[in-house]
N, C-alpha and C positions, 0 to 999 in steps of 0.2 A: 294635392298631396301637400301638405304644411310641413315645412322646416321648422325644426326645435332645436336649439343651443342648449345641452344638457351639460351642465355643471355638477359633477359629482366625485366621487374618489377613483373608482375603479371601473374596469370592464363588465363585471357581473351587475352594477346599476344600469349599465348601457343596454345589457341584453335582457334586462328585466323591462326597462323603460320602452324599450322597442317594439315590444308586444302590447305592454300594459295600456299605454297612452292612449292607443286606437280604442281599445275596450271602455275606456273612460268617456272619449268624446265621440266616439263613432266616425272616425274617419281616419284614413291612412295617414302616417307619418313620415319623415326622415329625419333621423335623429342625427345631428351635427355634434359630434363627441371629441371633447379631449379631457382627461383626467387633469385634476387640480396639480398633479405634479409636473405635466407635460407644459404646462405654462411659465415653468421655471421663475416663479415668483416665490422663491424661498426666502425666510427672512420677514416676507411681509404678511401682514395680519389678514383674515380672511376678510374682512372689509374692504380692505386696499386690494385685495385679490380680486374682487368682485367687482369693484369700482373700474380696474382695468380691462376686465373680462367685459362689463356694459358696454364700456367706450369703444371696444373693438366690435362689439357686435352693432354699434351706431354706423360706425366707419364702414363695415361689411353689409350693412343693411339687413341686418337680421332682426326680426320683428318681437321672437316669442323665444323666452327662456325659461328653463326649468332647473331648479337649484334643490338639490337633494342633501340631507344631513341623516345622519345614524345617530341616534340618541348615544347607544355606548361608545360613540367615538367623538361626542360634540360635548362633553361635561366640562371642559376646561376651556372651550374656546367660545367665541362669540354666536350668540343663536340667530334665528331667522329675525328676529326683530331689529337687533342691531344692524345687520346686512340690507335690511329694507331701508331703514334710515339712512344708509350709507349710499344706497342708490338714490335717495331722493336728491342727492347732489350733483347728479349726472343728467346733463340737460337731455329732455326727450324721455326721460324713464316716464311710463305710465302714459305716453302720447305717442313718441315714434316707437319705441320698444316696451316688452313687457315682460315680467317675469311671474312665475307661478313656484312655490316653495314648497318643499315636502320634509317633514321629520317623522322618521319611521322609530319607532319602538318595540325591540331595541336597535333592529337594521330591518334592512328593506326586505329580507327574506321572511319576514313575521306577515308583510301582507299577502304573499303566497300560501304561508302556511294555514293561514284563514279561510281558505276554500279548499275543504277537501276533498270537493268532486274534480276541482283542476290538478290536485296533488295526484288523486288517484289514476286519473286517467293519463296524465302526461307521463307518469314514472310506470304505468302496466301495472299497477298493483291488485293484486289479488284480492278478493273480498275479505279473507281472512286475517289481510294486515289492518291493524289498528292505527287510524292516524288520530294523534292528540289534537286537542285544541291548543290554541298558540297560547293562549294564558294559562297553561300547565306545564309549559317546557320555559327552560333558562336560555335557552340558544336555539332559537328557530335555524339559522344557518346550518348548524351541526344535526339537527332532528332531521331537516330535508336530506342531509347525505345520509343519515343512517336509513330513512325510508328507501333511496336510492339503490342501497345495497341488496333492497328484498324487491325490487323489481327485475325483469328479465335482462339478459346479458349485454343486448345492445345499449340500453340504458345504462349500465354500470361502465360502459367503456365510452359512452359519449362525453365530449365536454361537458363542464360543469356550466358553462354560459349558454349551450344548446338548451341543456335541461331547462335552466332557470327562464329561457325564453319561452320555451314549451308551455311552462306551467302557466305563465303571465299571458299567453296566447289563449290559454282555456280558462283562466281565470272569468268571474262573472262577480261585479262588484256587489250586489245583491244578496250574496251567496255570505260574504265576509261579516258575519254575526259580530266581530271584535274590531272593528275598522274605529270606532273609536277611541277604543284603548291603544290601539296600533299608531295612528296618526292617520291612517288610508282614509278616512271619511274627510278629515280636512284637507287633505291633498287634493282628493277629487274635487271638492268644493273650489279650491284655488284655481285648478286647471279649468274646471268650467268656467269659473269668472274670467280668467285672465284668455281663454279661447274668445270668450265673446267680445271681449275688449280689442283683440286684434281684429278679429272680423268687424268691428265697428268702425275702426280707423285705419281700413286699407288704404294704404296710397295707390297711386297708378300702376305701379308694378306688383300687383299684389300677391302676397306671399302664400294664400290659402288654397289656392289650386282649388280643387274641385269642392273643398269645404265652404268658400266664400258666398256669403247670402247673396252678393251682387249677381251670382252667376245662377244662382237659385231660378 
């Protein structure tokens, strides 16, 4: 099992990534997560926050990080390119530790809504319920909540993070036909590339667990 440091806004992101990353790389993962607010770095730019987190990763010997951005929350903040440039100044970046980045448009729930089969199965929706295409709605997060209300009582009463994790666990990337538009295609590419770099540079205390090619 490979450990991944997740940098994101909140616990909904953690729930989705916990189930979605294994669907992408085909291996179990352990998500190490603290929301950006929990780092208590108020007043710092996003670039400085990432440099702080990256330095902590190096000290703690964490080798794989994922940074998530929601486009609807990131319009006036630094983008992925600026954060990557900032990380270049941290010793060990792309050698001792590695980062993959994703920007969801408009937010992470769009990736889930793009797989109607996963939505229907996880929410227990009957065939009569129509699931809209992700590019036909303004707010995928709100749309998933509307669909949830049409499911059985146990789905309606469940915590939303559990629901999102269930959808992500049933998601099949090949079914996501709007992945380029939502940012999911680029994220998958980055995760695969980063995962391969981590495996290629495994130290003696390998973090990859059963995913490591050395053990294959």
